[in-house]
Each structure stands twice: as C-alpha cells, then as structure tokens.
C-alpha positions in Angstrom: 0.0 0.0 0.0 0.9 3.5 -0.6 1.1 5.9 2.1 0.0 9.4 1.7 2.1 12.0 3.3 0.7 15.2 4.7 3.7 17.1 3.6 3.0 19.7 0.9 4.5 18.7 -2.3 7.6 20.6 -3.2 8.1 21.6 -6.7 10.9 19.7 -8.2 11.4 22.6 -10.6 13.7 25.2 -9.5 12.8 28.7 -10.3 15.4 30.3 -12.3 16.3 33.8 -11.4 17.0 35.5 -14.6 19.9 37.8 -14.7 19.1 41.5 -15.0 18.0 42.0 -18.6 20.3 44.2 -20.4 18.8 47.5 -21.2 19.4 48.2 -24.8 21.1 51.5 -25.0 20.4 53.6 -28.1 23.1 55.8 -29.3 21.8 59.4 -29.3 23.3 60.1 -32.7 21.5 57.0 -34.2 18.2 58.1 -32.6 18.6 61.6 -34.0 19.4 60.2 -37.5 16.2 58.1 -37.3 14.2 61.2 -36.3 15.8 63.2 -39.1 15.0 60.5 -41.7 11.4 60.4 -40.5 11.2 64.2 -40.7 12.7 64.1 -44.2 10.0 61.7 -45.3 7.3 63.9 -43.8 8.8 67.0 -45.5 8.9 65.2 -48.9 5.2 64.2 -48.4 4.3 67.7 -47.4 6.2 69.1 -50.5 4.3 66.7 -52.7 1.0 67.7 -51.2 1.9 71.4 -51.7 2.8 70.8 -55.3 -0.5 69.0 -55.9 -2.5 71.7 -54.3 -0.7 74.3 -56.2 -1.4 72.5 -59.5 -5.1 72.1 -58.5 -5.3 75.8 -57.8 -3.7 76.6 -61.1 -6.1 74.3 -63.0 -9.0 75.9 -61.1 -7.8 79.4 -62.1 -7.5 78.4 -65.8 -10.9 76.7 -65.8 -12.7 79.7 -64.3 -10.9 82.0 -66.7 -12.0 79.9 -69.6 -15.6 79.7 -68.3 -15.6 83.5 -67.9 -14.4 84.0 -71.4 -17.0 81.6 -72.8 -19.8 83.3 -70.8 -18.7 86.7 -72.1 -18.6 85.4 -75.7 -22.0 83.8 -75.4 -23.5 86.9 -73.9 -21.9 89.2 -76.5 -23.1 87.0 -79.3 -26.6 86.9 -77.9 -26.7 90.7 -77.4 -25.3 91.3 -80.9 -27.8 89.0 -82.4 -30.7 90.6 -80.4 -29.6 94.2 -81.2 -28.7 93.4 -84.8 -32.3 92.2 -85.2 -33.5 95.4 -83.6 -31.1 97.4 -85.7 -32.5 95.8 -88.9 -36.0 96.5 -87.8 -35.2 100.1 -86.9 -33.1 100.8 -89.9 -35.9 99.4 -92.1 -38.3 101.7 -90.4 -35.9 104.6 -90.7 -35.5 103.9 -94.4 -39.2 103.8 -94.8 -39.7 107.0 -92.9 -36.9 108.7 -94.8 -38.5 107.7 -98.1 -41.9 108.9 -96.9 -40.3 112.3 -95.9 -38.5 112.6 -99.2 -41.7 111.8 -101.1 -43.7 114.4 -99.1 -41.0 117.0 -99.5 -40.9 116.4 -103.3 -44.6 116.6 -103.6 -44.9 119.9 -101.7 
C-alpha cells in the first residue's frame, strides 16, 4: 500500500532567477538620425502635397478664366444678335420713314 504523506509537495522545478536583462542603449546620434529620416520623409510628403494643391489651384484658375471668357462670348453673341435684329427693324423703319419724308417734300 501506498502511504500518503501530509507534507506539501515541493516543486521539483527550480525557479530560475534571470539575470538582470540588459537594457538596450540607443546611441543618441543614431536616434537623431532616425528622427531626421522620419522628418525628411514627412517633409517630402508635405512638399508633394503642396505641389499637388498648387497644381489644382492653377487648374481651377485656368478653368474659371476659360468659363468666364465663354460666358462673355456667349452673352456678347446673344446681345449682338438681339440688337442686330432690332437694328435691322429700326433701320428698315428709318429707311421707310426717310422715303416717306422725301416723297412728301418732293410733292410739296
């Protein structure tokens, strides 16, 4: 028969005490170079964004200028057509009136 002991069982495993973990020391110069590289990448991205926004603004300026010119041309053509029709009508009336006046003056 097997006897049970009332002694608490001891772990056969020994707990290893790990040596103090080495703290990785970063050279300040290396850290600064890394920060500089990150800032250079950010600066390049910002420059690219600036150039794109500048190109968009230039395209917008050109498009609005072109639309303005088209609007002026359309309005000018419309006004010329409208007033040329009026001019034709009035000049016809003027010619008719002038002929009537001449005929009256000749008959008097």
